[in-house]
N, C-alpha and C positions, 0 to 999 in steps of 0.2 A: 504494500500500500504506500502510495506517494506521501511524503511528509508535507504537512501544511505549513511551510515556512517560506518567506520571501527569498528571492534570489540574492538580494543585497541586505546585509544587516550591519548595525554598528558593532564595533569591537566591544566585547563583553556580553554580547547576546547571541554569538555564533552557535553556542550549545545550549541555548535557553529553552529549547523545546518547541513543540508545534504551536501554531496559532489555532484559535478556536472559532468556528463559524457559529454565529448567533443571529437571530432575528433582531431587528432594531427595537421592537417592542420589549424584548427581554433585557436590553441594556439601557433602556430609557427610563427615567423617572416619570416622564409624561411626554406625549406627543399630541399637540393641539394645533388648531388652525386659528388664524386671526379673524377679526370681525370687521364689520362696517364701522368706520370712524366718523363720529359726528364732527364735522369741520368747525362748527361753532365752539367746540370745546378744546380745539387745538391752541396751545399756548406758545409763547416765544421762548420760555425757559421751563425747566423741570428736570425730572430724573428719568423719565421714560420716553426717549425720542421715538417718534413715529417713523418706522422704516418703510419708505415708500418704494425704494428700488431694492428688490431682493438680491440683486447681483452686486450690490455695492456695500462697502463698509461704512460709507458716510452719506447714504441717500436719505437724509433727514429733512422732513418738511415742517417739523415743529415738535411740540411735546404734548403728551396726553396722559394725564394721571388718573384715568378712570379704569375701566375693565380692560381685559386682554393683555395685562401687563405680564412680561416675562422677565424673570430674574436670570442674570448672566451667572456663569457661562452657559451658552446654549448654541444650538445650530439651527439656522433657518433653511428651509428647503422650498423652492418655488413650486406652487401647486397649480399655477395656470400660466399659459404662455410658454416660456422657455422652461418647461417643467423639469424638476429633479435636480436643479442646481443648488448645491449646498454652500453655506457660508457660516463660518464660526463667528459668534458674537461674544465679545468680552465686556460689554456694557449692557445694563438693563435697557429694555426697549419695549415698544408696542408694535406688534405685527399687524399689517393690513390684512384684509380679507384674502383668502387663498394663499397666504404665506404661512406654511407649516413651521412649527417650532418644536424642537426636541431638546429636552434637558437630560443630562446624564452625568454619572460619576466618572465616565471615561474622558480622555482628553478630547476637547471639542475640535481642535485643529485636526487631530488624527481622524476623528469621525467625519469631519467635513470632506477630507480628501478620500476617505474610504467610500463615502456615499457618491462622490463625483466619479469615482472609478467604476461605479455600477452601471452608469449610462442608462438611467431610468427612462422608460418610455410610458406614454399614456395608455391606460387600459380603458379609457372612455370612448364611446362611439361618436359622441358629438364634439363639443369644444374640448381640446386637449386639456386635461386636468389631472391632478394627483390628489387623492384623498388620504385622510389619516389612516384608515384601515389598510389601504394599499401600501403606503410607505411603511407601516408597522411590520408588514410581512417580508420586506426585503431583508436579505441577509448580508452581513459583512463579517470579515475575519478580524478578531481582536487578539491582543496580546497583553502583556503586563502593563500597568499604568506607566511604569518608568520607561519602558521601551516606546510606548505610545507617545509620551511627552517628547522624547528625543526626536522621533520621526516628525511629529506635529510641528515642533519648533524649527527643525531643519527646513521643512518645506515652506513653512510660514515665512522664514527669512528670505528664501528664494522668491516667494510671492511678493514680498515687500520690495525686493530688488527689481523685479519685473515692473511693479507699479511705478517706481521711481523713474525707470527708463521710459515707460509709457508716457509719463507726464512730461519728461524732457522732450520726447519726440513730439508730443502734441504742442508744446510751446514753440518748438522750432518750426513746425508746420504752420502754426498761427502767424509766426513772424514772417515766413515766406509769403503767406497769403496776403498779409498786410502790405509787404513790400511790392508784390505784384500789383496790388490795387493802386498804390501810390506812384509806382514807376511807369504806369501805363495810363493813357488818357481814358477818362470815363465816358459814358454815353454823351453824344453831342458835344464833345470837346476834342480839340486837336493837340492839346498839351497836357503832359502829366502833372500831377500835383507836386511830386518831388523830382528834382532834376540834379544831375551832376554839374559841378561848377564849370562854366565856360560854354554851355550849350543853351541856345535860345531858339526861337522860331517854332512853327507848327510841325508836327509829325504829318506824314501823309497816310491816307488809307488806300490800300491796294487789295485787289482780289488775290487770293492765295495762288491761283494758277498763273497769274501774270508775273509772279516773282520766282517761278520755277522754270528751269530748263527741261526737266524731265521728272516723271514719276515712274519708279521701278515697281511694277505690280505683277506678281506671279500668283495671285490668289486662285485657288482651285487646282493648282499644279501639285501633283503627288508623285512619289517615286514609281508607283504602280502604273500611272498614266504614261510614264517615260520608259516603261519596260524594265525598270530597275528596282532597287530596294535600299532601305537604310542599312548602315554599317555599324558595328560595335564602337568604332572610333572614327575620327575624321573631322569634317567641317560641321560645326554646330548649325542646326536649323533654327532660325529666329521666327517665333510664332507669337500669336496674341496671348499665349500663356506664359512665355518667359520674357516678353517685352513689358516690363512694369512701367509705372509712371516715374520717369527719371532715371531708370537704370535697367540693365539686362541681367536677369537672374539665370545664370548658366546651369543651375541645379534643377530647374523646373522644366518638364516636358522636353528632356534632352534627347534629341534625335540627331544622328550624324550621317553624313554622306561622304563617300570616298572621292578621290580626285575625278574619277570618270563621271559620277553623278553630279558633282559640282560643275564641271565644265559643260555638261549637257543642260543642266538646270539654269545656271546663271549666265551662260554664254559670255558676252562681253560687258556684263553689268556688275563688275566687282564692286562690292560695298567698300567704303573707305572709313578710316577712323574719324569719328565726329559726325558722320552722316546721320541725318534725322530719320528715325523710324517712327511709324505711326500705325496703331492698331485700328482696324476698321470695324471690328465686331467682336463681341464676347471675350474681353471687354472692348468697348469702343472708346477711342480718344486717348489711350495711353501714348505718351511721347517719351522717347529715349533717344540716345545717340549711340552709334556703333562704338564699343568700348576700346578697341585696339585695332591694329592693322592685320589681324588674322582674317582669313577668308570665311565668310558666313553665307549660308543658304537662306534666302528670303522665303519664308514658308507661309503657313496658313494665316489668313486674315491680317497680314502685316505688309505694309508698303514702305518704300523709302523715297525720300525727296532729294532731288539734285537742284539746289537753288541757283539763281542768277546772282553770283557774288558781287556784281556791280551794284546790286540793289540791297541784298540782304545776306548776312552771314549764316553759316550753319548753326552756330551757337545761338544767335538771336532768334532764328526760326524756331528752334526747339523751345526757347523761353516763351515766345509769343503764342505758340500753339498750346502751351500748357497753362497760359494765363486764364483766369476765370471768365473773362469776357468772351474769349474764343471758345472755351469749353462749353459755355452756355449756348453759344450760337450753334455748336455742333449738336448738342443735345436737342435743341429746338427743331433742328432739321433732320434728325435721325429718323429712320424708318424701322419698322418691325415691332414685334410684340415684346416678349420678355428680353430677347437678345437684340438690343438696338444696334443698328449699323449704318454706315455711310458709304455712298458710292462716289465715284469720281465726279459725277454730275453734282452731287451734293457739295463736294469740296470746292467746286467752281463757284459756289455761292458764298463761300466764307471770305470775309474781309479781315485784313490785318492792319493794325496800327504800327507804322514803321518810322523810326527816326530817319531823316534824310542823310544824316551823318553816320558813316560806318563806324567812326570812332565812338559815337554815343551808343551805338548798338553794342560795341565791344564792352563798354563800361557797364551797361545794364546786364548783359548776359554773364559777364565775369562775376558780378556780385551774386546773382541768382544761382549760378552754377556752383559757386563755393558753398553757398548755403545748402544747395541740393545734395552735394557730396557729403556734408555733415549729416544731413537727414538720412541719407542712404546708409551711412555707417551705423547710425542709431537703430535704423530699421533692422539691419542685419544682426546687430548685437541683441536686440530685443527678441528676434526670431530664434537666435541661438539659446537664449535664456529660456524661452518657452519650450523649445525642443528638449533642453536639459531637464526642465521640470517634468515634462511628459515621460522622459526616460526614467527618472527617479521614481515617479509614481508607479510606473510599470514594474520596477525592480524591487521597491521597498514595501509593496503591499502584496498580499496573497490574492 
């Protein structure tokens, strides 16, 4: 019989014995659901904050010192919407309706992660929801309180680190959004609110296709249609799945073509470092630049632009296409249901605000690109931390 122990354990617990599988109702002091909150009774201060967002540690809308009060420590579990998501609570609170609360003598951080590992699904036929009886019968594996606390504290610290990086990333993204707003003309204006020293005069508005020498477009082309196939290694294919907003993720949807496939596919349209890539569908509107001078295959739902460099630089083209004004214009003109997309005809209707001075274009794009690179680094670090947490959750729980 297989031992009920996790793959990874802290030193001192390697020979501590098996974990025990128990129903949640058998380890809980109580499992209850929240109630309807009388908004007229919500106060600005108190000891029982109303938890309005079950997925947040600080989704507080006020304080409520009437019924439905829960004494910490406890674990909340979403009972409606994104059901089954657990969160440890270390302060007293008032749960809203359909927010289930569980109190226990076990470590609540440990119980939070154990419940989230269950991947709870709705048993209801109508609106997805989780009831107290349903949650009560779910089983988790438990161990000694000491080992639970070590695991709970370790994952909690990792969670806090993820939260810090998430907030940093959100601040950087907000800064970039504000800069893009101020460095580009708003509607019915030809001059930006913020400008680099030494530049004056109106920007010009040009249709996208009038500033391009060519669009490289191989949408619909596949190795099979060419009588060939992908290879284990070779030239990476760039698709709408690995061309992200601002960067190319070489780890996603990685398909490769050998030299023969590349030559047949790309012909004389080699992509160059810094060339602007644009995703036309699923997702639509991601803008990135070719990251280096390697040869790449232009694949599904992704096109590349060759600009008229007398009018616009590659770097500025990437920045102006990712600006909110242009993105909104793309969304408004996109066609399709769930998967919005744009055609070359749609692109012909897109207008761009462009400084007449190439030097001003360089200044604007240099600032935004520096910020974009910092954002990309934070995105990758955040993703690594999330993957690390997922790996630990898989190895430290039964």
